[in-house]
N, C-alpha and C positions, 0 to 999 in steps of 0.2 A: 504494500500500500504506500502511496505517496502522500505525505502530510505537508500541506502548505498553510502558512498562517498569514492572515491579513488583519492589521490592527488599526483601529481608529485613533487619531490624535485628539487631544483635548482634555476634558475633565475626567477624573477617575471614574471608572465604570466597571461593574462586575462582568465576568466573562460570559459570552454566549458561544455556542458551537453548532455547526451543521456539517453533516457528512454528505459529500457528493462523490460520484465515481468518475473515473476517467480511465478507460481501459476496455478490455475485450469482454464486456458483460454480455451474456446471452439475453437476459431480461432483468428488469427491476420491478419487483412487485411490492405494492403497498399492502401490508396486512393490518389486521385490527390491532389496537393498542399501540399504534404508531410505529410498529416494528417494520423495518424494511428488509427485503430479501434480495440479495445480489447473487445471480447465478453465473457461474463461470465454468468453462471446460477444463478438465484436468490437463496440466501441461502448459496452460497459458500463463500470462503474467497478470497478477492482481494489482490494481492501482486504486487507492482510495484517497480522497482529499478531504481534509478537515478544515473547514472555513471557520476562523476564530476571530471574535472581536473582544475588546476589553482594554482597560487602561488602569494600572500599568499592564505591560504586555504579559498575557497569561503563560504559565508553563503548561506544556502539552504532553500527554502521555497516552500511548496506545496500549491496551491490554486485551486479553482474550480469555474466554471462559473454558474452552475445551480444545484439545489438539495443540498444535504449536505452529506459529508462523515461521519460525526458523529454529535452528538449534539453540540460538541465544534467546529467542523469544520464550522458550519453554520455562525458563527460570527467572526471567526478569521482564520488566516493561520496556517499551521502546520510547525513548524521549526525543530522538532526533526528529527533525522536520520531515525527513523522508523515510518512509517504511515501504519497502518494495519486495514483493514475493514473486520471484521468477519460478517458472516450472512448478506451479502450485499442485500439490498432491491432495488426494481425497481426505487424508487425516488432518489436513489444515483447514477444513471447513469448520464453521462454528460462528459464534457471535463475537464481533469485534467492537470494542468500546473506545471512543475518543473522549478524553477527560481534559478539561482546561480549568486552571485555577490561578488567580493572582492575589489571593488573600482578601478580596472584597466579596462578601456574600458567600453563597455556597458554590462549590465547583460545578461547572456545566458539563453534563455527560450526555452523549448520544451514542446509539449503537446501531449496527447493521449486521444482519446475518448473512454469512457467505455460504452458499450451497455449491459444492463442487460436483459437476456431472461427469460421468464416465461410463464406459461399457467395455467389459472384458470379453475376451474370446469365449464363446460358448463351448461346453463340453458335453458330449453324448455318452452315456453309459447304458449298457444293455444287460438286462436280466431276463431269466426265463423261469417259469414254474412248470413242473411236470406232476400232474395228478393222475393216479391210477385207480380204477374201480376195483371192487373186490374180485370180479370175475377175471381180472388180469388180461383180458383180451381187448379192452377199450382203453385208450389213453388220450389225454388232451394236453397239448403243449401251447402255452401262451407266452409271448415275448413282450417285454416292456422296454421301450426306448425312452430314456429320461434325458431331458436337456436342461442344463443349468448355466447361467451366466451372471456374474456379479455386476451390478449396475446401480446408478442413481441418475434419473428416477427409475422406478420399477420397470423391468423389461417386459416386452410382449413377445410371445413366441408364435411361430407358425411352422408347419411341417410340410414337406414335399416328399413324394415317392417318385423318383425320376423327375419329370417336369410337372407331374400332377400335384396340384395343391390339395392337401388332405384337410377336410373339414369334418366337424362332428356331424354324423348322420349321412355323409356322402358315400360311405362304404360300411356295410353291415359288419364286416370283419374287423373294422377299425374303431377304436374308441380313444378320444382325446380328452384329458382331464387334468386338473390341478389338485393334488392331494390337499385336503382341508388344513393339514397341520403345517404346510409350507408357506402360507400367506403369499402365494403368487411367485415364489422364488424359483419354481421349476414347472415344467410342462411335460406330461407323460403321454407317450403314444403307445397304446395297448393294441397288440395284434393278437386277436383271439383265434384259437384253433388254427395255428399257422398253416397257410395255404401256399401252393407253389408260386402264385403271383406275389406273395409277400416277400419272397427272396428278391431284393432289389436294393437300389441305392437311395438312402434316406438322407434328407437335408433338414437341419434345424436352423431357422433364421431368427436371430435375436435382434430386437429393435427397441430404441427409445424414441421412435417417431421423429428422428432427425433433429431433436432438440439440441441446441448448441452446435448444430451441424455435425453431430456424431453419426457416422454412417452405420447402416445395419451390418451385422457380422453373421457369418454362416459357417456351419461345420457339417461335414458329411460322414456317413457311415454305411459301409457295404455289408448288408445282411445276406448270408448264404447258408447252405446246408452244412457248411464246414465251420461256421462261426462257433467258437468255443472259448471258455474261460481259460486262463493260463495255468500251467502246472510246471514245476521246477524240481530240481534235486541238487543237493550240495555234494561235491566230490571231496569232502573233508570229514575228519572225525569230530565228535562232540563228546566231551570238551577237548580242546587242544591245549596241552600243557607244554610250555616252552620256557627257555631261559632267556634272560635279558640279552639284547644284542643280536638275537637270531632274526632272520627274515621269515615272514609268514606269508603264504599265498593261499587265498580262499577262492575256490572255483565254484561258480553257480551256472548251471545249464538249464535251458528250457526243454521240457519234454512234451509240451503241447500248448495249444492256444492259437486261435485265428481271430483277428489278424495277429501277426507276430508280436509277442509281448516285448515291452522294454524292460530292461533289468536295472535296478538301482540297489546300492548298498546303503544301509543305515545302521546307526549305532545306538543302543538303548540309552547310553549315558550322554547323548548329545551329538555333536558333530564328529565326523571322522577325523582322525589325526591329520595334521597338515601334510605330513610326509607320505600319506597314502597315495599309491599309484593305482588308478582304475583303468581297466581295458576291457570294455564290454562287461561280461559277468565275472571277470577276474579281478580280485582285490589283492594288492600286495602291500605289506607294511615292512619296510626295511628297518633293521636295527630296532626291534620292538623294545618298549620299556614298560614298567609297571603301570604308568599312566595310560597306556594304550589297551590295557586289559578290559574285558567286558563282553557283552553280548552283541554280536554282529549279525545282521539279518539281510538276506537277499530278498528283494520284493519284485515280483513280476506283475505288470499291469498292461492290459490292452483294452480297458474300459468295458470288458465283457465279464459279467459276474463279479465276484470279489477278487481283489488282488491275491496272488499266491505268495506265501511268505515261508521261508525256511531260515532257521537260526542256528548259530553255533556259539559256544562260549569260549573265549580265549583266556586262559589262565597263565599269568607270567609268574614264574617262581620268584619268591622274595622272602627275605628275613630282615626285619627292621624293628626298631623301638625296643631294644633290650633293656629291661628294668628289673629291679629286685626290691623286696621289702623284708624287714625283720619283724617277727611277731613274738613279743615276750610271752611267758607262760600265761595262757588265757584264764587259768584258775586262780590267779592272784591279781590284785588291783595295781600292783607296782608296775610301772612302765619300764623299769630297768631289767637288764639281764643279770641273773644271779646264779651262782654255783648251786647245783642240786636241783635246779628247776628246769623246766622244758623251754626250748627256744626253737622257733621255726623260721627257716629261710625259704622265701618264695622267689621264683625266677620266672619272668614272663617275656615272651617275644610275640610279634605279629608274624605269622607264617602263612605263605600261600604256595601250594595248597596245604591246608592244616593237617590233612591226613599223612603227609610226608614228614611231619615234624618229629624229631627224636631229641632227647636230652641225655647228657651224661654228666656225672658229678665228679669233682676232684677235690682233694684236701692237700694243700701245700704241693700241688702239682702231681699227686698220686691218685690213681683211679679210686673211686669210692663206691662200694657196693652196699645195697640195703641190708641192714642187720637189725637186731632187737633194739639197739640204742640209736642207730642211725637209720631212720625209716625214710626211704625215697618213694614218693608217690607222684602221679600225674593227675592234675585236677580234671574233673569231668568237663569236657569241651563245652557243654551247654551252660555250665555255671561260670567258668572262667577259662576261656579258650587260650591255648598256648602257654599253660602254666604248669610248672613242676615245683614240688615242695621237698625240703629236707628237714625232717623233724629230729632234733637232737634231744633225746630223753635223758634226764638227770645229768645236766651239764657238768663237766669236770675241767680242771685246769688243763689237762692234756688235750681237751677238745678245742682250745684256743688255736686260731690259725686262719689261713686264708682259704675260703671255700670258693670253688669255681664251678659254675654251671655252663655247659657248652651246648648251644642249640645248633642243629644241622638238619638239612633236608635229605631224605633218602635218595632223591633223584640226582643229587650232586649238581655241580656247576655253579653253586652259590656259596660264597664264603660263609664259614661258621660265625656265629656270634658268641663271644666269650664274656662272661660277667663275673667279676671278682667281688666277694663279700668278706670283710674282715671281722672276725669275732674275737674280742679280747676284753680285758678289764677296762679299756678306754672306750669301748663301744657303748655310747649313752644316747638317750632320746634327745630330740631337738628342743631348742628354746628360741623364741622369736622376739625381737625388740626393734623399736624404731629410734634411731639416733635423735637426741633432743632437738638439734637444729634442723631436722629433716621433716618436721610437721608442727604447725602448718607450713607449707611450702608455697612461696609467692613467686610467680613468674609473669612474664608478659607474652601476649599473643604473638605467635610466630617464632618464639624461642624453642630451644631443645632443653628438656628437663629430665632429670633422673630421680625417680621415687625409689627410696631405699629401705629395705627391711634387713636387719642383721640376723643371721641364723647361726646358731652354735649347735654343737652336738657332733657325734661321729657315728655313722656317716652323715654328711649334710644332705638333706632331702631336696627335691625339686620344690620351688616355691610357686604357688598359684596366685595370680593377681586377678582381682575382679572389682567391680564397683560395689560399694556398700548397698546401694539400691540395686537389688538383684535383677530388676527389669531393664536396667540401662546397660548398653553394650560398652565394651572397652574401646579405646581409640582406634584399634585395628579392625573393629567391627565384630570381633568375637566376644563371647560371653565371658571367656576366661583366657588368660595368657600365662604360659609357663616361663619361669626364670630359673636358671641354674645357679646364679650368684645373688639372688635376692633383689636385683635391680630391675626396675621397669623404666625403660628409656622411651620417652615420647618426643617425636620430632614434629616441628611446626605445630605447637600447641594452639588450640582454638578455645574460645570462650565456653563452648559447649562441654569442654573437658573439666571445667570447674566441678569440684565435689569431693566426696570421701572415697578412698580406694582401700580395699581389704587385701592384705597379704596373708597367705595361709600355707602351712606346711602340707605337703602331699605325702601320701604313704610311699610314693615311688622313690626309690633310691634312699630310703630312710626307714623309720620305724612305723609299723602299722598300729598306731595308737591314736587317741583323740587328737585332731588337728590343733596346732597352736596357731593363733592368729593375732594380727595387729592392724591398726588403722592409720592411714596417712591422709591428711587433708591437703588438697591442691586448690590454690586460689589463682585464677588467671586474670590479669589486668589487661584492659584494652582501651584504646583511645576513644573519645566521644564520636558517635555517629550523629551527624547533624542534618538538618534540612532548612532551607533549600541549599544544595551545593552550589547552584548558580542560578541567578535570576537577573534578567535585564529589565531595567526600569527607565521608561521614557517620560520625561516631565520638563515643562518649560521653565525658564528663569523666573525667579520670584515666587515660585510655588514651593510647597513643602512636601517632603517625602518621609516615610517612616520605614525603616528596614528592620526585620525581625529574624533572628537566628535561634532555632529551637534544637534542644538536645533530645535525640530519640533514645539513646542508651549509652551507658559508659560505666566502667568500673576501674578505680573506685569513683563513686559519685560525690563523696563528701569533700573533695578537694578541688572542685571545678572552679576555674577562674576563666575570665574572658578578656579579650582586648579587641577594640575596634581600630582599624587603620584605614587611611585613604592613601593608597600607594605605600610609601615607607613611613608616612607621618602617623604617629600614635595619637589617636583621638580620645580614647577613654579606656580605662581598665576597671575591673570589678570582680566580685566573687559571688557565686550562686549561694543562696540560702535554701529556700524551699522551691523557688520557681524553676522552670525547666527551659526558659527562653530569655533572651536579652534583646532590647530594641535600641536603635539609634535613629534620631530624628534630625533632619536638616530642615530648619524652619523656613529658609528662603534660599532657593538654589541660585548660585551665581556661576559665572564661567569657571571660577577656580574650584567649585565644589563638584564638578562633573569628573567622572573617572571610575576606577574600580575600588570599591569598599570591601575589605576583608574583615570578617569576624572570626577570630581564632578562639575556640573553646578548648581548654587545656586541663589535663589531669596528669597523674604520675606516668601514665603509659604513653602519652603523646597528645596530639591535638587534632581536632576536627575543624574544618573551615567552611564557612558560608561566604560566597562571593556575590557581589551585586555590581552590575555594570550600570551606572547611572549616566544617561545621555539625554540631550535635548533634541536629538534628531528623530 
C-alpha cells in the first residue's frame, strides 16, 4: 500500500483520515457499517493511499488484523509514508487500518478490507465401489470422479466427456452432485453401473467466472478398463540397523497402477535430510548419522483410489549420555555412605538399539562378577531403560576403590562408553550455596551475565537450572538447563529474563538423594522507551506550541531524569516524581526557535529520546 499525507496549514486541528486506492483493484464494494472491500488478484501489486488532514501534522500508522503485509509487517506497524505490497499473496488478505494522531482529540482511524482472489489448478481423483449380492453372480461397479480446486471466490465446476458437456439428468448413467459436508468445495461425477461408453476422456473445468480476469482452469483424466489404484513394494529390510557413516539406499518399485503412479519419499519426523539423493523411487543417504534415523515411507499416487504407502524404519546404532548415581542405604535416613551399610551404584546410557546393549563391571581395572556381596543387576527396560546396578552389601574398607561400568553394543562398530565411580571415605553428598555477591544480580539489557551456584561434595553432580515460576521457560526456550560447573551463562540479556532462577542438584553424576536447591534473583535494567520518537510540527511565527514526551516503560523507574534541548542548547532539566511525561512549551515561535527539539529521558541503563522537528513551512 502507498501512504501519502496531505496537511492543511493554519490553526491547530485534530486529524481526519480517508483511504483511497490506486492500483490494480478488480472492484471496490461499499458494505454496510461503512466497511469497504478492495478486491485484488493474487500476484498483483496492492496500493492504498491514506489522505490525512490535521495540524500539527499527524503521525500515521498502518496496521493489520490478520495475515501479514510483509515479513516486517507481521511484528510491527508501518509508519512510513509508503506501504507497498508487491506480488500480494492470499494470506495477506484481511482488514487494513490507517491511524492518524497529532495529540489533538482522538486518533482518526479508517479501515478497508483487502480480498485476494485466486484459482489453483484443479485436481481429479477417482474412486470406485464394488458391491456384490449374496448370490455372487451379480455385481455392480460404480466410479466416482471428484474435482477439487482451491479458490477465492468459491469455484464453479463443470464436467465434459470428450467434447460432450455433462449435465445433471442428461444421461441416466451419470449423476453430478456436491457432497453436503463440503460446502461447494468439490464436485463429484458419479458413473453408475459402469458402461462401455463410460470409458472415455473426462475434463473438469474450474471457474471463478473471470473475476479479476482469472481464466478458467481445466484438468483431464482418461478412464479405461485398465484404470487402477497404485501398488508398490520396498526392496529393503525392516528395520534397517546401520552404523554411523554408512551409506543407505532404499529402493521402492511400482507393481501396479494406471495411469503410472508417481513415487515420493517422506519422513515421519519431518523433512528428508538435506544430503538425501533421490532418483525416481530410489533414496540414498550418504554418511548417515543418528539425526537421520526414523521412519521413511515411499508413497505412490496416481489420483486413483488411495495412495499406496510402504515404510521402513532406519535405526542408527548409538551410545550416548553416560551417567551414574550413588544411592546410600535406603533403610537408613542418613545420606552418607557408611561402613557396614549397603550402597548402590547405578550406571545409565542411551543405547540404540536397546536390545544390543550389554554392560560389564570392573573394580580398580579388574573384571567384577556378581556375588553374594557384590550383586550386579540390569534394570527392567520398561522402568529405567539402559541401566545397570551394582549393589555392595555390608560395605567394608576393602571395598573402597574405583568402580567402572562399560557399556557396549553387541553389533560392534560403536565405541564403548566407560564410566568411573569412586567410592571412598571422601565420597559425600552434595551441598549447594549461592555466593553472597551473586544474588540479587543486577545487569543491563544486552549484556552477558553468569548466574552462579557453588556445589560441594564428591562427586559433584550435574546442576539443573530452571525458573522459580515453573511455567516460565529458560532463556534458551527450554524448561530446564543442565550445568556441569554450576554456572548459567546468559548472552544478550533481555528484560523478559528478569526474575528468580532455581539451581538444583541432579541425581546424575552424584548422589540419589533429596535434591539440594538455591535461588538466584536477576534484575535486568533497560533504558526508557518513549513516544513519540519523532514528530514534525508545522506552526507559524508568533504562535505557541507544546511538545510532550511520554515514558512507556523503563527500569529502574525511580531515577528518571529528563532534559530538553534545541540543537546542542540545554533548555530545561528535571526529575520525574509520579508523572510519566514531560512537556515543553514555546509560547511565541520566532525564527530562532525553529529546529529540532530533543527530549532525553535518562535512567541508570541509558536514555530514550523524543525528537520534534518544528518548522514554519
